[in-house]
DOKE-666262 format. One line per 2 residues: their letters; for each residue x, y, z of N, C-alpha, C. Coordinates in nm, 4 decimals. Atoms other than C-alpha are relative to their C-alpha. Example, Ala and Ser with C-alpha at 12.3 -4.5 7.8 and 13.67 -1.06 7.14 Angstrom:
2
AS = 0.0890 -0.1190 0.0000 1.2300 -0.4500 0.7800 0.0900 0.1200 0.0000  -0.0820 -0.1190 -0.0060 1.3670 -0.1060 0.7140 -0.0770 0.1090 0.0730 $
***
This chain:
239
XX = 0.0847 -0.1198 0.0000 0.0000 0.0000 0.0000 0.0880 0.1244 0.0000  -0.0783 -0.1213 0.0089 0.1325 0.3419 -0.0971 -0.0331 0.0973 0.1102 $
XX = 0.0246 -0.1049 -0.0990 0.1527 0.6511 0.1147 -0.1326 0.0681 -0.0301  0.1267 -0.0698 0.0239 -0.1770 0.8391 0.1630 0.0217 0.1273 -0.0801 $
XX = -0.0097 -0.1192 0.0823 -0.2465 1.1202 -0.0781 -0.0257 0.1263 0.0793  0.0260 -0.1279 -0.0672 -0.3004 1.4896 0.0002 -0.1354 -0.0041 0.0700 $
XX = 0.1208 0.0057 -0.0814 -0.5651 1.5438 0.2643 -0.0533 0.1400 0.0247  0.0670 -0.1214 -0.0428 -0.8157 1.8213 0.3154 -0.0388 -0.0187 0.1456 $
XX = 0.0265 0.0125 -0.1434 -0.8402 1.8838 0.6883 -0.1163 0.0908 0.0399  0.1217 -0.0680 -0.0409 -1.1803 1.9812 0.8232 -0.0119 -0.0066 0.1517 $
XX = 0.0147 -0.0051 -0.1451 -1.2527 2.0880 1.1817 -0.1448 0.0130 0.0405  0.1357 -0.0083 -0.0528 -1.5714 2.0400 1.3821 0.0059 0.0239 0.1503 $
XX = 0.0124 -0.0332 -0.1415 -1.6455 2.2019 1.7185 -0.1272 -0.0635 0.0533  0.1096 0.0852 -0.0445 -1.8676 1.9647 1.9156 -0.0375 0.0305 0.1449 $
XX = 0.0422 -0.0119 -0.1400 -2.0755 2.0305 2.2293 0.0376 -0.1253 0.0781  -0.0537 0.1121 -0.0779 -1.9417 1.8114 2.5098 -0.1013 -0.1114 0.0214 $
XX = 0.1022 0.1023 -0.0225 -2.2750 1.6289 2.5518 -0.0464 -0.0674 -0.1290  0.0401 0.0557 0.1289 -2.3013 1.5415 2.1806 0.0751 -0.1303 -0.0262 $
XX = -0.0626 0.1285 0.0331 -2.2376 1.1764 2.0928 -0.0316 -0.0442 -0.1418  0.0399 0.0323 0.1374 -2.3671 1.1893 1.7345 0.0980 0.0528 -0.1040 $
XX = -0.0776 -0.0710 0.1019 -2.1238 1.4230 1.5583 0.1074 -0.0874 -0.0638  -0.1126 0.0753 0.0551 -1.8175 1.2014 1.5215 -0.0462 -0.1262 -0.0717 $
XX = 0.0405 0.1276 0.0587 -1.9989 0.8748 1.4518 -0.0740 0.0195 -0.1320  0.0726 -0.0253 0.1242 -2.2359 1.0167 1.1903 0.0949 0.0499 -0.1087 $
XX = -0.0941 -0.0538 0.0983 -1.9611 1.2151 1.0173 0.0906 -0.1097 -0.0541  -0.0868 0.1097 0.0437 -1.7331 0.9098 1.0078 -0.0751 -0.0951 -0.0928 $
XX = 0.0789 0.0893 0.0850 -2.0134 0.6986 0.8598 -0.0196 0.0595 -0.1392  0.0258 -0.0648 0.1283 -2.0910 0.9519 0.5863 0.1263 0.0093 -0.0851 $
XX = -0.1248 -0.0257 0.0740 -1.7293 1.0175 0.4914 0.0935 -0.1205 -0.0043  -0.0853 0.1195 -0.0095 -1.6030 0.6595 0.5270 0.0763 -0.0285 -0.1287 $
XX = -0.0653 0.0282 0.1279 -1.5211 0.6321 0.1554 0.0717 0.1216 -0.0578  -0.0637 -0.1234 0.0499 -1.3884 0.9898 0.1175 0.1401 0.0096 0.0594 $
XX = -0.1298 0.0182 -0.0645 -1.0261 0.9050 0.1875 0.0916 0.1210 -0.0124  -0.0806 -0.1218 0.0106 -0.8932 1.2460 0.0844 -0.0365 0.1021 0.1069 $
XX = 0.0478 -0.0946 -0.1002 -1.0777 1.4115 0.3734 0.0364 -0.0478 0.1393  -0.0262 0.0283 -0.1408 -0.9579 1.4251 0.7325 -0.0839 0.0928 0.0857 $
XX = 0.0865 -0.0802 -0.0859 -1.2011 1.5417 0.9996 0.0527 -0.0068 0.1428  -0.0601 -0.0110 -0.1328 -1.0741 1.6628 1.3363 -0.0962 0.0768 0.0903 $
XX = 0.1033 -0.0482 -0.0913 -1.2708 1.7566 1.6476 0.0611 0.0660 0.1230  -0.0318 -0.0592 -0.1288 -1.2542 1.9773 1.9533 -0.1325 0.0205 0.0720 $
XX = 0.1240 -0.0074 -0.0768 -1.5105 1.9876 2.2349 -0.0020 0.1212 0.0927  0.0221 -0.1119 -0.0905 -1.6546 2.2619 2.4511 -0.1300 -0.0256 0.0755 $
XX = 0.1211 0.0180 -0.0801 -1.9265 2.2908 2.7146 -0.1030 0.1081 -0.0349  0.1082 -0.0925 0.0312 -2.2597 2.4490 2.6193 -0.0389 0.0814 0.1230 $
XX = 0.0534 -0.0751 -0.1139 -2.4034 2.7275 2.8362 -0.1222 -0.0718 0.0573  0.1055 0.0768 -0.0671 -2.6685 2.6081 3.0845 -0.1395 0.0213 -0.0561 $
XX = 0.1350 -0.0312 0.0470 -2.9686 2.7749 2.9181 -0.0063 -0.0081 -0.1518  0.0152 0.0134 0.1441 -3.1003 2.6980 2.5700 -0.0024 0.1347 -0.0706 $
XX = 0.0093 -0.1302 0.0664 -3.1588 3.0659 2.5022 0.1263 0.0834 0.0146  -0.1287 -0.0691 -0.0053 -2.7973 3.1610 2.5781 0.0715 -0.0163 -0.1336 $
XX = -0.0716 0.0139 0.1279 -2.6117 3.2399 2.2530 0.1388 -0.0594 0.0208  -0.1363 0.0540 -0.0002 -2.2878 3.0600 2.1709 0.0901 0.0956 -0.0760 $
XX = -0.0961 -0.0889 0.0642 -1.9940 3.2892 2.0962 0.1404 -0.0522 0.0263  -0.1385 0.0447 -0.0176 -1.6161 3.2698 2.0981 0.0344 -0.0182 0.1473 $
XX = -0.0252 0.0154 -0.1424 -1.6185 3.3149 2.4752 -0.0443 -0.1357 0.0516  0.0491 0.1323 -0.0383 -1.8264 2.9988 2.5157 0.0922 -0.1091 -0.0530 $
XX = -0.0848 0.1017 0.0635 -1.5993 2.8064 2.2796 0.1384 -0.0084 0.0632  -0.1281 0.0024 -0.0707 -1.2901 2.9026 2.4773 0.1174 -0.0334 -0.0899 $
XX = -0.1195 0.0375 0.0758 -0.9689 2.7397 2.3574 -0.0281 -0.0977 -0.1139  0.0285 0.1065 0.0962 -1.1473 2.4824 2.1414 0.0361 0.0365 -0.1444 $
XX = -0.0351 -0.0306 0.1385 -1.1127 2.6705 1.8078 0.1506 0.0090 -0.0243  -0.1443 -0.0155 0.0231 -0.7455 2.7614 1.8498 0.0724 -0.1333 0.0126 $
XX = -0.0598 0.1331 -0.0105 -0.6576 2.4084 1.9649 -0.0262 -0.0805 -0.1266  0.0342 0.0712 0.1225 -0.8394 2.2673 1.6643 0.0789 0.0549 -0.1179 $
XX = -0.0717 -0.0630 0.1108 -0.6662 2.5140 1.4350 0.1463 -0.0430 -0.0077  -0.1370 0.0518 0.0063 -0.3301 2.3617 1.5282 0.0137 -0.1087 -0.1064 $
XX = -0.0023 0.1024 0.1052 -0.4261 2.0922 1.2738 0.0057 0.0602 -0.1399  -0.0096 -0.0712 0.1287 -0.4046 2.3578 0.9952 -0.1181 -0.0377 -0.0903 $
XX = 0.1260 0.0368 0.0635 -0.7632 2.3376 0.8766 -0.0232 0.0735 -0.1310  0.0488 -0.0672 0.1209 -0.9167 2.4167 0.5390 -0.1416 0.0569 0.0199 $
XX = 0.1321 -0.0540 -0.0338 -1.2602 2.4819 0.6952 -0.0382 -0.0515 0.1383  0.0399 0.0367 -0.1360 -1.4299 2.4661 1.0364 -0.1498 0.0212 0.0157 $
XX = 0.1436 -0.0111 -0.0247 -1.7867 2.4146 1.1603 -0.0293 -0.0106 0.1484  0.0577 0.0142 -0.1336 -1.9674 2.4722 1.4875 -0.1194 -0.0934 -0.0118 $
XX = 0.0991 0.1062 0.0141 -2.1787 2.1567 1.5271 -0.1116 0.0200 0.1024  0.1075 -0.0317 -0.0935 -2.4668 2.3210 1.7112 -0.1057 0.0849 -0.0674 $
XX = 0.1140 -0.0639 0.0663 -2.8090 2.4635 1.6294 -0.0600 0.1162 0.0778  0.0599 -0.1044 -0.0831 -2.8635 2.7322 1.8941 -0.0332 0.1266 -0.0782 $
XX = 0.0282 -0.1174 0.0815 -2.8495 3.0046 1.6294 -0.1343 -0.0055 -0.0692  0.1313 0.0135 0.0635 -3.1722 2.8664 1.4851 -0.1079 0.0706 0.0795 $
XX = 0.0983 -0.0734 -0.0803 -3.3552 3.0300 1.7760 0.0573 0.1256 0.0651  -0.0573 -0.1230 -0.0540 -3.1089 3.2846 1.9180 0.0312 0.1004 -0.1101 $
XX = -0.0191 -0.0911 0.1120 -3.0558 3.4298 1.5704 0.1103 -0.0447 -0.0947  -0.0985 0.0375 0.1022 -2.8828 3.3315 1.2456 0.1073 0.1078 -0.0123 $
XX = -0.0985 -0.1086 0.0083 -2.7152 3.6739 1.2456 0.1111 -0.0191 0.1023  -0.1015 0.0276 -0.1007 -2.5392 3.5804 1.5682 0.0942 -0.1101 -0.0450 $
XX = -0.0846 0.1074 0.0508 -2.4145 3.2600 1.4062 0.0898 0.0492 -0.1123  -0.0853 -0.0569 0.1045 -2.2899 3.4567 1.1078 0.1161 0.0788 0.0613 $
XX = -0.1079 -0.0663 -0.0727 -2.0937 3.6699 1.3538 0.0979 -0.0989 0.0588  -0.0877 0.1049 -0.0514 -1.9594 3.3525 1.5142 0.0883 -0.0546 -0.1110 $
XX = -0.0800 0.0460 0.1143 -1.8472 3.2352 1.1703 0.1143 0.0967 -0.0286  -0.1052 -0.0996 0.0237 -1.6577 3.5610 1.1217 0.1082 -0.0101 0.1060 $
XX = -0.0975 0.0151 -0.1068 -1.4915 3.5156 1.4601 0.0855 -0.1235 -0.0181  -0.0748 0.1244 0.0232 -1.3929 3.1566 1.3808 0.0963 0.0152 -0.1164 $
XX = -0.0881 -0.0230 0.1145 -1.2515 3.2646 1.0468 0.1213 0.0832 0.0402  -0.1111 -0.0824 -0.0480 -1.0407 3.5261 1.2264 0.0982 -0.0838 0.0806 $
XX = -0.0859 0.0839 -0.0840 -0.9081 3.2689 1.4754 0.0735 -0.1052 -0.0827  -0.0531 0.1172 0.0697 -0.8528 2.9861 1.2286 0.0551 0.0305 -0.1386 $
XX = -0.0489 -0.0310 0.1342 -0.7794 3.1653 0.9026 -0.0589 -0.0904 -0.1061  0.0661 0.0909 0.0930 -1.0256 2.9333 0.7267 -0.1488 0.0295 0.0016 $
XX = 0.1442 -0.0252 0.0014 -1.3897 2.9597 0.6182 -0.0713 -0.0831 0.1064  0.0709 0.0643 -0.1109 -1.6434 2.8677 0.8865 -0.1501 -0.0021 -0.0259 $
XX = 0.1455 0.0088 0.0036 -2.0043 2.7608 0.9188 -0.0490 -0.0498 0.1348  0.0636 0.0604 -0.1168 -2.2478 2.6492 1.1865 -0.1148 -0.0868 -0.0498 $
XX = 0.1120 0.0840 0.0397 -2.5255 2.3922 1.1829 -0.1206 0.0845 -0.0401  0.1161 -0.0842 0.0307 -2.7853 2.6709 1.1818 0.0148 0.0693 -0.1345 $
XX = -0.0264 -0.0614 0.1301 -2.6261 2.8564 0.8906 -0.0104 -0.1055 -0.1099  -0.0005 0.1068 0.0997 -2.5823 2.5251 0.7070 -0.1415 -0.0421 -0.0384 $
XX = 0.1374 0.0404 0.0305 -2.9521 2.4349 0.7357 -0.0671 0.1024 -0.0913  0.0605 -0.1039 0.0843 -3.0625 2.7685 0.5889 0.0585 -0.0060 -0.1413 $
XX = -0.0630 0.0135 0.1318 -2.8107 2.7274 0.3044 -0.0515 -0.1241 -0.0718  0.0499 0.1244 0.0599 -2.9316 2.3712 0.2474 -0.1414 0.0181 -0.0543 $
XX = 0.1366 -0.0243 0.0464 -3.2954 2.4794 0.2237 -0.0005 0.0851 -0.1254  -0.0116 -0.0824 0.1201 -3.1936 2.7440 -0.0289 0.0442 -0.0852 -0.1190 $
XX = -0.0497 0.0857 0.1084 -3.0023 2.4853 -0.2348 -0.1085 -0.0938 -0.0506  0.1093 0.0895 0.0372 -3.3084 2.2588 -0.2323 -0.1243 0.0757 -0.0451 $
XX = 0.1131 -0.0854 0.0376 -3.5387 2.5526 -0.3112 -0.1249 -0.0320 0.0841  0.1084 0.0332 -0.0923 -3.7494 2.4665 -0.0080 -0.0342 0.1212 0.0856 $
XX = 0.0425 -0.1172 -0.0781 -3.9498 2.7497 0.1492 -0.1148 -0.0309 0.0956  0.1068 0.0434 -0.0920 -4.2378 2.5618 0.3181 0.0440 -0.1327 0.0617 $
XX = -0.0616 0.1172 -0.0635 -4.1152 2.3119 0.5760 -0.0779 -0.0442 0.1232  0.0404 0.0534 -0.1292 -4.2211 2.0861 0.8569 0.1227 -0.0061 0.0889 $
XX = -0.1125 -0.0088 -0.0928 -4.0008 2.1249 1.1645 -0.0062 -0.1116 0.1032  -0.0175 0.0994 -0.1058 -3.8770 1.8446 1.3892 0.1032 0.0555 0.0972 $
XX = -0.0905 -0.0543 -0.1009 -3.7193 1.9614 1.7146 -0.0141 -0.0816 0.1279  0.0103 0.0862 -0.1171 -3.6334 1.7375 2.0119 0.0027 0.0736 0.1328 $
XX = 0.0005 -0.0819 -0.1207 -3.6689 2.0204 2.2641 -0.1373 0.0594 0.0250  0.1294 -0.0578 -0.0378 -3.9425 2.2396 2.4113 -0.0710 0.0693 -0.1159 $
XX = 0.0780 -0.0676 0.1017 -4.2247 2.3742 2.1978 0.0231 0.1495 -0.0026  -0.0261 -0.1439 -0.0033 -4.1430 2.7259 2.3139 0.1215 0.0360 -0.0847 $
XX = -0.1187 -0.0245 0.0824 -3.7992 2.7015 2.1494 -0.0328 -0.0251 -0.1467  0.0401 0.0275 0.1385 -3.9515 2.5454 1.8374 -0.0738 0.1195 -0.0597 $
XX = 0.0705 -0.1196 0.0485 -4.1776 2.8513 1.8090 0.0981 0.1122 -0.0320  -0.1037 -0.0990 0.0308 -3.8692 3.0728 1.8248 0.0692 -0.0326 -0.1313 $
XX = -0.0583 0.0408 0.1285 -3.7171 2.8718 1.5386 -0.0933 0.0394 -0.1136  0.0995 -0.0360 0.1013 -4.0369 2.9224 1.3429 0.0075 0.1492 -0.0332 $
XX = -0.0098 -0.1437 0.0211 -4.0095 3.2987 1.3924 0.1297 0.0403 -0.0678  -0.1288 -0.0313 0.0612 -3.6400 3.3092 1.3034 0.0024 -0.0411 -0.1466 $
XX = 0.0036 0.0460 0.1389 -3.6967 3.1073 0.9879 -0.0865 0.0918 -0.0863  0.0861 -0.0908 0.0759 -3.9787 3.3394 0.8828 0.0775 0.1231 -0.0458 $
XX = -0.0819 -0.1156 0.0363 -3.7268 3.6238 0.8832 0.0937 -0.0306 -0.1152  -0.0873 0.0420 0.1106 -3.5263 3.4232 0.6284 -0.0802 -0.0588 -0.1156 $
XX = 0.0836 0.0424 0.1113 -3.8197 3.3513 0.3986 -0.0389 -0.1458 0.0027  0.0336 0.1412 -0.0135 -3.8845 3.0003 0.5327 -0.1254 -0.0116 0.0865 $
XX = 0.1279 0.0127 -0.0688 -4.2427 2.9188 0.6325 -0.0076 -0.1373 0.0668  0.0163 0.1248 -0.0752 -4.2608 2.6544 0.9075 -0.1491 -0.0214 0.0208 $
XX = 0.1449 0.0204 -0.0029 -4.6099 2.5141 0.8601 -0.0446 -0.0972 0.1081  0.0339 0.0992 -0.1015 -4.5988 2.2272 1.1097 0.1222 -0.0249 0.0878 $
XX = -0.1074 0.0223 -0.0968 -4.3950 2.1518 1.4220 -0.0245 -0.1309 0.0739  0.0076 0.1225 -0.0802 -4.3224 1.8158 1.5870 0.1057 0.0056 0.1088 $
XX = -0.0903 0.0015 -0.1158 -4.1709 1.8160 1.9367 -0.0415 -0.1162 0.0901  0.0365 0.1106 -0.0907 -4.1585 1.5412 2.2021 -0.0973 0.0453 0.1080 $
XX = 0.0949 -0.0315 -0.1078 -4.4237 1.5210 2.4723 0.0729 0.0392 0.1280  -0.0775 -0.0251 -0.1212 -4.1542 1.5290 2.7422 0.1349 0.0597 -0.0401 $
XX = -0.1294 -0.0622 0.0296 -3.8499 1.7573 2.7392 0.1124 -0.0943 0.0413  -0.1105 0.0917 -0.0236 -3.5296 1.5537 2.7152 0.1320 0.0740 0.0103 $
XX = -0.1366 -0.0512 -0.0010 -3.1660 1.6206 2.7979 0.0694 -0.0397 -0.1295  -0.0749 0.0336 0.1216 -2.9064 1.6090 2.5197 0.0386 -0.1484 -0.0033 $
XX = -0.0290 0.1436 0.0027 -2.7873 1.2586 2.6210 -0.1248 -0.0860 -0.0212  0.1234 0.0755 0.0202 -3.1500 1.1377 2.6345 -0.0435 0.0046 -0.1460 $
XX = 0.0319 -0.0120 0.1429 -3.2061 1.2690 2.2819 0.0837 -0.0990 -0.0803  -0.0898 0.0901 0.0730 -2.9049 1.0697 2.1612 -0.0353 -0.1462 0.0207 $
XX = 0.0333 0.1400 -0.0291 -3.0389 0.7523 2.3207 -0.1302 -0.0465 -0.0667  0.1213 0.0413 0.0697 -3.3619 0.7534 2.1172 0.0340 -0.1045 -0.1063 $
XX = -0.0213 0.1022 0.1025 -3.3840 0.4382 1.9036 -0.0734 0.0393 -0.1282  0.0615 -0.0332 0.1283 -3.5122 0.4246 1.5452 -0.1486 0.0290 0.0154 $
XX = 0.1426 -0.0221 -0.0201 -3.8715 0.3961 1.6610 -0.0261 0.1371 0.0626  0.0174 -0.1284 -0.0662 -3.8332 0.6995 1.8880 0.0294 0.1169 -0.0921 $
XX = -0.0369 -0.1086 0.0918 -3.6605 0.9119 1.6247 -0.1045 0.0144 -0.1101  0.0987 -0.0072 0.1076 -3.9009 0.8219 1.3452 -0.1365 0.0420 0.0538 $
XX = 0.1252 -0.0428 -0.0604 -4.1936 0.8673 1.5820 -0.0070 0.1504 0.0173  -0.0065 -0.1457 -0.0100 -4.0792 1.2258 1.6317 -0.0040 0.0649 -0.1372 $
XX = -0.0100 -0.0588 0.1333 -4.0141 1.2836 1.2614 -0.1301 -0.0073 -0.0790  0.1122 0.0247 0.0911 -4.3255 1.1401 1.0984 -0.1115 0.1058 0.0050 $
XX = 0.1066 -0.1011 0.0008 -4.5788 1.4021 1.2190 0.0331 0.1262 -0.0803  -0.0381 -0.1202 0.0748 -4.3812 1.6705 1.0340 -0.0233 -0.0150 -0.1502 $
XX = 0.0232 0.0238 0.1429 -4.4521 1.5092 0.6958 -0.1479 0.0237 -0.0295  0.1383 -0.0379 0.0284 -4.7695 1.6945 0.6062 -0.0120 0.0458 -0.1446 $
XX = 0.0239 -0.0414 0.1381 -4.9272 1.8087 0.2812 0.0556 0.1389 -0.0266  -0.0374 -0.1334 0.0486 -4.7990 2.1040 0.0804 0.1246 0.0565 0.0660 $
XX = -0.1296 -0.0500 -0.0461 -4.4467 2.1259 0.2221 0.1076 -0.0428 -0.0991  -0.1111 0.0276 0.0908 -4.1181 2.1303 0.0319 0.1053 -0.0901 0.0627 $
XX = -0.1039 0.0768 -0.0692 -3.9033 1.9612 0.2970 -0.0367 -0.0120 0.1475  0.0045 0.0105 -0.1457 -3.8813 1.8428 0.6555 0.1385 0.0348 0.0524 $
XX = -0.1265 -0.0427 -0.0602 -3.6130 1.9989 0.8759 0.0098 -0.0573 0.1404  -0.0261 0.0539 -0.1339 -3.4657 1.8224 1.1794 0.1082 0.0839 0.0652 $
XX = -0.0931 -0.0890 -0.0682 -3.2996 2.0711 1.4152 0.0418 -0.0641 0.1321  -0.0526 0.0639 -0.1200 -3.0761 1.9169 1.6807 0.1067 -0.0993 -0.0411 $
XX = -0.1063 0.0825 0.0555 -2.7362 1.7719 1.5958 0.0288 -0.1250 0.0829  -0.0156 0.1235 -0.0765 -2.7552 1.5093 1.8716 -0.1167 -0.0957 -0.0223 $
XX = 0.1102 0.0876 0.0406 -3.0808 1.3690 1.7304 0.0487 -0.0847 -0.1175  -0.0572 0.0887 0.1018 -2.9821 1.0636 1.5227 -0.0954 -0.0201 -0.1186 $
XX = 0.0926 0.0049 0.1130 -3.2275 1.1475 1.2455 0.0712 -0.0208 -0.1329  -0.0724 0.0108 0.1260 -2.9554 1.1491 0.9794 0.0008 -0.1404 -0.0569 $
XX = -0.0041 0.1392 0.0454 -2.9548 0.7693 0.9645 -0.1284 -0.0430 -0.0709  0.1297 0.0402 0.0532 -3.3204 0.7623 0.8581 -0.0494 0.0924 -0.1105 $
XX = 0.0384 -0.0986 0.1013 -3.3246 1.0493 0.6075 -0.0339 -0.0668 -0.1326  0.0203 0.0573 0.1336 -3.2895 0.8415 0.2899 -0.1274 -0.0838 -0.0054 $
XX = 0.1184 0.0842 -0.0004 -3.5601 0.5935 0.3883 -0.1291 0.0800 0.0054  0.1204 -0.0814 -0.0113 -3.8127 0.8600 0.4871 -0.0208 0.0846 -0.1253 $
XX = 0.0145 -0.0717 0.1271 -3.7395 1.0616 0.1729 -0.0637 -0.0902 -0.1052  0.0565 0.0937 0.0965 -3.8160 0.7529 -0.0352 -0.1477 -0.0269 0.0309 $
XX = 0.1378 0.0285 -0.0385 -4.1358 0.6888 0.1608 -0.0939 0.1158 -0.0290  0.0889 -0.1159 0.0095 -4.2745 1.0440 0.1544 0.0216 0.0851 -0.1244 $
XX = -0.0233 -0.0706 0.1253 -4.1179 1.1824 -0.1630 0.0405 0.1452 0.0131  -0.0507 -0.1367 -0.0157 -3.9783 1.5049 -0.0161 0.1337 -0.0042 0.0735 $
XX = -0.1302 -0.0014 -0.0667 -3.6290 1.6041 0.1047 -0.0120 0.0174 0.1506  -0.0141 -0.0204 -0.1440 -3.5290 1.5870 0.4690 0.1358 0.0644 0.0234 $
XX = -0.1252 -0.0682 -0.0347 -3.2678 1.8331 0.5955 0.0269 -0.0238 0.1473  -0.0458 0.0274 -0.1357 -3.1015 1.6924 0.9049 0.1135 0.0959 0.0320 $
XX = -0.0981 -0.1051 -0.0290 -2.8948 1.9579 1.0821 0.1428 -0.0533 0.0067  -0.1350 0.0568 -0.0046 -2.5980 1.7245 1.1391 0.0520 -0.0299 -0.1398 $
XX = -0.0402 0.0241 0.1387 -2.5925 1.6183 0.7735 0.0239 0.1324 -0.0718  -0.0184 -0.1307 0.0636 -2.6360 1.9805 0.6631 0.1342 0.0613 0.0385 $
XX = -0.1301 -0.0522 -0.0437 -2.3295 2.0730 0.8692 0.1128 -0.0595 -0.0837  -0.1023 0.0655 0.0820 -2.1181 1.8179 0.6825 -0.0062 0.0514 -0.1435 $
XX = 0.0186 -0.0464 0.1379 -2.2642 1.9229 0.3459 0.0586 0.1395 -0.0194  -0.0474 -0.1369 0.0165 -2.1891 2.2914 0.4013 0.1489 0.0107 0.0277 $
XX = -0.1433 0.0007 -0.0288 -1.8466 2.2229 0.5511 0.0788 -0.0404 -0.1245  -0.0669 0.0408 0.1236 -1.7485 2.0415 0.2316 -0.0062 0.1106 -0.1050 $
XX = 0.0149 -0.1076 0.0986 -1.8810 2.3280 0.0208 0.0954 0.1157 0.0277  -0.0849 -0.1160 -0.0282 -1.6946 2.6048 0.2003 0.1483 -0.0362 -0.0061 $
XX = -0.1389 0.0448 0.0130 -1.3770 2.3936 0.1951 0.0394 -0.0205 -0.1462  -0.0288 0.0184 0.1420 -1.4073 2.3640 -0.1843 0.0155 -0.1444 -0.0418 $
XX = -0.0130 0.1422 0.0323 -1.4350 1.9842 -0.1783 -0.1371 -0.0679 -0.0066  0.1343 0.0571 0.0087 -1.8098 1.9350 -0.2299 -0.0045 -0.1068 -0.1076 $
XX = 0.0224 0.1068 0.0959 -1.9119 1.6172 -0.4046 -0.1239 -0.0781 0.0419  0.1152 0.0823 -0.0394 -2.2226 1.3949 -0.4210 0.0454 -0.1205 0.0825 $
XX = -0.0263 0.1174 -0.0831 -2.2235 1.1296 -0.1475 -0.1309 -0.0772 0.0084  0.1278 0.0723 0.0066 -2.4921 0.8683 -0.2156 -0.0336 -0.0704 0.1297 $
XX = 0.0475 0.0807 -0.1118 -2.7033 0.6922 0.0410 -0.0429 0.0771 0.1221  0.0316 -0.0797 -0.1170 -2.7633 0.9831 0.2764 -0.1040 0.1081 -0.0273 $
XX = 0.1087 -0.0923 0.0283 -3.0507 1.1682 0.1139 0.0290 0.1008 -0.1087  -0.0038 -0.0925 0.1142 -3.1209 1.4418 -0.1371 0.1069 0.1068 0.0146 $
XX = -0.0958 -0.1092 -0.0184 -2.8975 1.7082 0.0158 0.1415 -0.0429 -0.0369  -0.1358 0.0449 0.0296 -2.5748 1.5082 0.0025 0.0111 -0.0587 -0.1406 $
XX = -0.0036 0.0469 0.1386 -2.6707 1.3835 -0.3450 0.0164 0.1145 -0.0992  -0.0126 -0.1147 0.0912 -2.6512 1.7376 -0.4861 0.1397 0.0054 -0.0620 $
X = -0.1285 -0.0186 0.0686 -2.3780 1.8056 -0.7429 0.0724 0.1196 0.0590 $
***
């Protein structure tokens, strides 16, 4: 076996309670041997409505940047309700620290919906309905009409969300597939909805934008290494 070829190095900043980011990303990119993905962790603020900024991330970005990255992503969706503009500011801060283009899960989802030309969506959110309503309002400001919302009956912690099995995840997703929508959006990068995107798209005939998959998709785009990756739904199948 010869020496490995040139590698594009991608960085992902992961909330400390997230157990989905590395495993899902590794599964999706298993055959993309020219890509190296590297991770750094940080602790989320205690309240869901607290914005994430460089102060919250602490040393995580600069430590990750020691790997000489070509692009970096914040693997979190808080900007979906605290404000996409705040996430765009976070991207600018990350670019200043790392000298590489940056994205966040929230920015990536909005970009993904634009790429899919989806403006009427059903929303899946594994947190409180009050936060889901804030997402609905934030999306409206970006020309995205959230027509239906599916949230769990009981509020769960981040680790509890990750422990949902296929039945639990699909049970949360299915109510969002209603008539006259362009896509279903799953907000919550620790919700393991990405594994079921392709099957549900085939069943219902509309795209599903999973925030964890959207993060990978946009990270590849801003790094200049976008390519179709089959088997993971309509978004990653885009040219």
